[in-house]
C-alpha positions as CSV (number, residue, x, y, z in Angstrom):
1,M,28.4,-169.0,-31.7
2,K,26.6,-170.0,-34.2
3,R,23.0,-169.5,-31.7
4,I,24.9,-166.2,-30.0
5,L,24.9,-164.7,-33.9
6,L,21.5,-166.3,-34.1
7,F,20.2,-164.9,-30.8
8,L,21.4,-161.5,-31.8
9,S,20.0,-161.4,-35.1
10,V,16.6,-162.1,-34.1
11,L,17.0,-159.4,-31.4
12,V,17.8,-156.7,-33.6
13,T,15.5,-157.6,-36.3
14,G,12.3,-158.0,-33.9
15,C,13.1,-154.9,-31.8
16,S,11.9,-151.7,-34.6
17,I,11.0,-148.5,-33.0
18,A,7.0,-149.3,-34.5
19,D,7.2,-152.0,-32.0
20,L,7.9,-149.5,-28.8
21,P,5.1,-147.1,-28.7
22,V,7.0,-144.9,-26.5
23,E,6.1,-141.1,-26.4
24,V,9.1,-138.7,-25.5
25,E,8.2,-135.0,-24.9
26,P,10.7,-132.6,-27.2
27,A,13.0,-130.5,-25.1
28,A,12.2,-127.5,-24.8
29,S,13.8,-124.7,-26.9
30,E,16.3,-122.5,-25.0
31,L,18.2,-119.2,-26.0
32,V,21.9,-120.6,-27.2
33,V,24.8,-118.1,-27.4
34,S,28.3,-117.7,-29.2
35,S,30.5,-115.0,-29.8
36,I,33.8,-113.7,-30.8
37,R,35.7,-110.6,-30.9
38,V,36.2,-108.6,-34.1
39,G,39.8,-106.7,-34.0
40,D,40.6,-105.2,-30.7
41,V,37.8,-103.5,-30.3
42,A,34.6,-105.1,-31.0
43,M,32.5,-108.0,-30.3
44,L,29.8,-110.0,-32.2
45,V,27.4,-111.8,-30.2
46,T,25.0,-114.2,-32.2
47,V,21.4,-115.1,-30.3
48,S,19.5,-118.3,-31.4
49,R,16.9,-120.5,-30.3
50,S,17.7,-124.6,-30.1
51,F,15.3,-127.0,-32.0
52,S,14.6,-130.1,-30.5
53,A,14.7,-132.9,-33.2
54,L,10.9,-134.4,-31.7
55,S,9.7,-131.1,-32.7
56,A,6.5,-131.6,-34.7
57,T,7.7,-128.6,-36.9
58,S,8.3,-130.4,-40.2
59,V,11.9,-129.8,-41.8
60,D,10.0,-128.2,-44.7
61,S,8.6,-125.3,-42.3
62,L,11.9,-124.9,-40.6
63,E,13.9,-124.5,-44.2
64,A,11.0,-122.3,-45.2
65,D,11.0,-120.1,-41.7
66,L,14.4,-120.8,-40.6
67,I,14.9,-116.9,-39.8
68,N,12.0,-117.0,-37.8
69,T,12.2,-120.0,-35.9
70,L,16.3,-120.1,-35.0
71,L,17.5,-116.4,-35.0
72,V,16.6,-114.0,-32.0
73,A,15.9,-110.8,-33.9
74,D,14.0,-109.0,-31.0
75,A,16.0,-109.1,-27.9
76,L,17.7,-106.6,-25.7
77,V,21.4,-107.5,-25.4
78,T,23.8,-106.0,-22.7
79,V,27.3,-106.4,-21.8
80,S,28.5,-104.9,-18.7
81,H,31.9,-104.1,-17.7
82,P,34.0,-102.0,-15.2
83,M,33.1,-99.2,-17.1
84,G,29.6,-99.6,-17.3
85,T,27.0,-101.5,-19.4
86,D,26.8,-100.8,-22.7
87,T,23.8,-101.7,-25.2
88,L,24.3,-104.0,-28.3
89,F,22.8,-103.0,-31.3
90,Q,21.6,-106.0,-34.1
91,V,23.6,-105.6,-37.3
92,P,22.1,-104.3,-40.4
93,D,20.1,-107.1,-42.2
94,T,21.8,-109.8,-39.9
95,P,18.4,-110.8,-37.6
96,G,20.0,-112.6,-34.4
97,V,23.7,-110.8,-34.7
98,Y,24.5,-107.8,-32.5
99,T,27.7,-106.1,-32.1
100,L,29.5,-103.8,-29.5
101,I,32.2,-101.2,-29.4
102,A,33.8,-101.9,-26.4
103,P,35.4,-99.4,-24.3
104,D,39.6,-98.7,-25.0
105,N,40.3,-99.0,-21.2
106,L,38.8,-102.6,-21.2
107,Q,42.3,-104.6,-19.4
108,P,43.1,-108.2,-19.7
109,Y,41.2,-110.4,-17.7
110,D,38.5,-108.1,-17.0
111,L,35.0,-109.4,-16.2
112,L,32.3,-108.9,-19.0
113,T,28.6,-109.8,-18.2
114,L,26.3,-110.9,-21.0
115,S,22.5,-110.0,-20.4
116,V,19.7,-110.8,-23.4
117,V,15.9,-110.3,-22.7
118,D,14.4,-112.3,-25.7
119,F,11.1,-110.6,-25.8
120,S,9.0,-113.0,-28.1
121,S,9.3,-115.6,-25.5
122,G,9.7,-114.0,-22.6
123,Q,12.8,-115.9,-22.1
124,S,16.4,-114.1,-20.6
125,I,19.7,-115.5,-19.9
126,E,23.2,-114.4,-18.2
127,A,26.9,-115.0,-18.9
128,V,30.3,-114.2,-17.7
129,T,33.4,-114.3,-19.1
130,E,36.8,-112.7,-19.4
131,W,38.5,-109.9,-21.7
132,L,41.5,-112.1,-23.0
133,P,45.0,-111.1,-23.8
134,V,46.0,-112.2,-27.4
135,A,48.2,-115.1,-28.1
136,T,50.6,-114.4,-31.2
137,L,52.3,-117.2,-33.4
138,D,56.1,-117.0,-33.5
139,T,56.6,-119.4,-36.9
140,V,54.7,-121.2,-38.8
141,S,55.7,-123.4,-42.3
142,L,53.8,-126.0,-44.3
143,T,56.6,-128.5,-45.9
144,E,55.5,-131.1,-48.5
145,E,56.0,-134.9,-47.6
146,S,55.9,-138.0,-50.2
147,D,56.8,-141.5,-50.1
148,G,56.5,-142.2,-53.6
149,D,52.7,-143.2,-53.5
150,S,51.2,-140.5,-51.7
151,T,52.1,-136.5,-50.8
152,A,51.2,-134.9,-47.4
153,F,52.1,-131.5,-46.3
154,S,52.8,-131.0,-42.5
155,L,51.8,-127.6,-41.0
156,S,53.8,-126.7,-38.4
157,Y,53.5,-123.9,-35.7
158,A,54.9,-122.3,-33.0
159,F,54.2,-119.4,-30.5
160,E,55.0,-118.4,-26.9
161,D,53.2,-119.4,-24.1
162,L,51.4,-116.6,-22.2
163,P,52.3,-116.6,-18.2
164,G,49.8,-118.6,-15.8
165,D,47.5,-121.6,-17.1
166,N,46.4,-121.2,-20.4
167,Y,44.3,-122.6,-23.1
168,Y,44.0,-122.1,-26.6
169,A,42.5,-123.2,-30.2
170,L,44.3,-123.6,-33.5
171,Y,42.6,-123.7,-37.5
172,G,43.7,-124.2,-40.5
173,Y,42.1,-122.5,-43.5
174,K,42.7,-123.0,-47.4
175,I,41.7,-119.9,-49.5
176,A,38.9,-120.6,-51.7
177,E,40.2,-120.2,-55.6
178,G,38.9,-116.2,-56.4
179,D,39.2,-115.2,-52.7
180,S,41.7,-113.8,-50.5
181,V,42.3,-112.3,-47.0
182,D,43.3,-108.9,-46.4
183,I,45.8,-109.9,-43.4
184,E,46.6,-106.1,-42.6
185,D,42.8,-105.0,-42.2
186,P,43.1,-104.1,-38.4
187,E,39.3,-104.5,-37.9
188,N,38.4,-107.5,-39.2
189,P,41.0,-109.6,-41.2
190,L,39.2,-112.5,-40.5
191,A,35.5,-111.9,-42.7
192,S,36.5,-113.5,-45.8
193,L,37.4,-116.8,-44.0
194,N,33.6,-117.3,-43.7
195,T,34.1,-118.3,-47.4
196,N,37.1,-120.5,-47.4
197,E,37.6,-124.4,-46.4
198,L,38.8,-125.4,-42.9
199,I,41.9,-127.9,-43.9
200,F,41.7,-129.9,-40.3
201,Y,40.0,-130.1,-37.3
202,R,40.9,-127.3,-34.7
203,A,43.9,-128.5,-32.3
204,L,43.3,-127.8,-28.7
205,L,46.0,-127.0,-26.8
206,T,47.0,-126.3,-23.1
207,D,50.4,-125.1,-21.3
208,Q,49.8,-127.8,-18.3
209,A,53.8,-129.0,-19.5
210,V,55.2,-125.4,-19.7
211,D,54.7,-121.7,-18.5
212,G,56.2,-119.0,-20.6
213,A,57.9,-121.6,-22.6
214,M,57.2,-122.0,-26.5
215,L,54.2,-124.2,-27.6
216,S,54.8,-126.1,-31.0
217,G,53.1,-128.9,-33.0
218,S,52.2,-130.0,-36.5
219,E,49.3,-131.4,-38.3
220,L,49.5,-133.3,-41.3
221,I,47.3,-132.7,-44.2
222,F,46.5,-135.0,-47.5
223,D,45.8,-132.6,-50.1
224,D,47.6,-132.2,-53.0
225,A,46.1,-128.8,-53.4
226,L,47.7,-127.1,-50.6
227,A,50.5,-127.0,-53.3
228,S,49.0,-124.0,-55.2
229,A,46.7,-122.7,-52.5
230,D,47.1,-120.1,-50.1
231,V,47.1,-121.5,-46.7
232,F,46.2,-119.5,-43.3
233,L,46.6,-120.4,-39.6
234,T,44.2,-118.7,-36.7
235,L,45.2,-118.8,-33.1
236,A,43.1,-117.9,-30.3
237,H,43.4,-117.8,-26.4
238,I,40.8,-119.3,-24.4
239,S,39.4,-119.7,-21.1
240,E,39.5,-123.3,-19.6
241,G,35.1,-123.1,-19.6
242,Y,35.4,-122.4,-23.3
243,F,38.3,-125.0,-23.8
244,R,36.0,-127.7,-22.4
245,F,33.2,-126.5,-24.8
246,L,35.0,-126.9,-27.8
247,D,36.5,-130.1,-26.7
248,A,33.2,-131.9,-26.0
249,R,31.9,-130.6,-29.6
250,Q,34.7,-132.6,-30.6
251,R,34.0,-135.5,-29.7
252,T,30.4,-135.2,-30.1
253,G,31.0,-136.1,-33.8
254,G,27.8,-137.2,-36.0
255,L,25.0,-139.7,-35.5
256,I,27.2,-142.8,-35.5
257,S,29.9,-141.6,-33.2
258,S,27.2,-140.7,-30.8
259,L,25.6,-144.0,-30.3
260,V,28.7,-146.0,-30.2
261,N,30.7,-143.3,-28.1
262,E,30.6,-141.9,-24.5
263,P,27.3,-139.6,-23.7
264,V,28.9,-135.8,-24.3
265,N,27.1,-132.9,-22.4
266,H,28.4,-129.4,-23.8
267,P,30.0,-127.2,-21.2
268,T,28.3,-123.3,-20.9
269,N,28.7,-120.5,-18.8
270,V,25.0,-119.5,-19.9
271,R,22.8,-119.4,-17.2
272,D,19.6,-120.6,-18.1
273,G,20.4,-121.1,-21.7
274,L,23.2,-122.8,-24.0
275,G,26.2,-122.4,-26.2
276,Y,29.0,-120.4,-24.7
277,F,30.0,-116.6,-24.1
278,S,33.2,-115.9,-24.8
279,A,35.6,-112.7,-25.0
280,H,39.0,-114.4,-27.2
281,L,40.2,-112.6,-30.3
282,P,41.1,-115.2,-32.8
283,T,44.8,-113.4,-34.6
284,I,45.4,-114.8,-38.2
285,F,48.9,-116.0,-39.8
286,E,49.8,-116.3,-43.6
287,V,52.0,-119.7,-44.0
288,E,54.7,-118.9,-46.2
């Protein structure tokens, strides 16, 4: 056993990066898409560029020129749907973020085709997704559980499954001190959540065991501050492809987990690019 340990020690210490002069070409920069619906009539699409860790660009220069390096501010972004084709306009003072006011008569599962042309690089991408119906939570609750030594909170939820095969994503938020959420805002109740704390990792759900019945579950959260904080859940009905994309991102983890776990390739519906084009609408619910 000692000989094996000694061999491993020599192997690890004897093979350093400096001893292996291997040249690896950095991955080519690609266009990256992310999207979300805002209210039931608008959509936001973010267009950025991928960045290789092997790039000759230094971290300092990347930080100094982050907007010009990663965000695509000079692009033609269009979305085609059964009623025609709309050109998205860039959100003022927000490079790389484009918005669309969707037609009022879009129907559930109508197909939307995204097209992006980046004039600065000459790159173009395309992606197709569905205009998905919205899922609604029926009950949410936060219950304190204590064993005398520690305190935890059980965040429980239940909602009715939509007909057919479906996939869902849940997020829980703790409202930052001094902040608030306008849950009655029909246009963008999620806007202020960008400054608040995610209190548990996304819960990805499928309805493989049920169809049209109730889906329920709970998350155990160890955070004493929840006793006096406002807590919200968001629920989104998502496509199977986006479910696979989120699941892959969740399993990727940090550097250490990427070394010891199986390699993860993120699924995408973007042709000649990265990311995912989705037309889901998260809905927000206050936990009483």
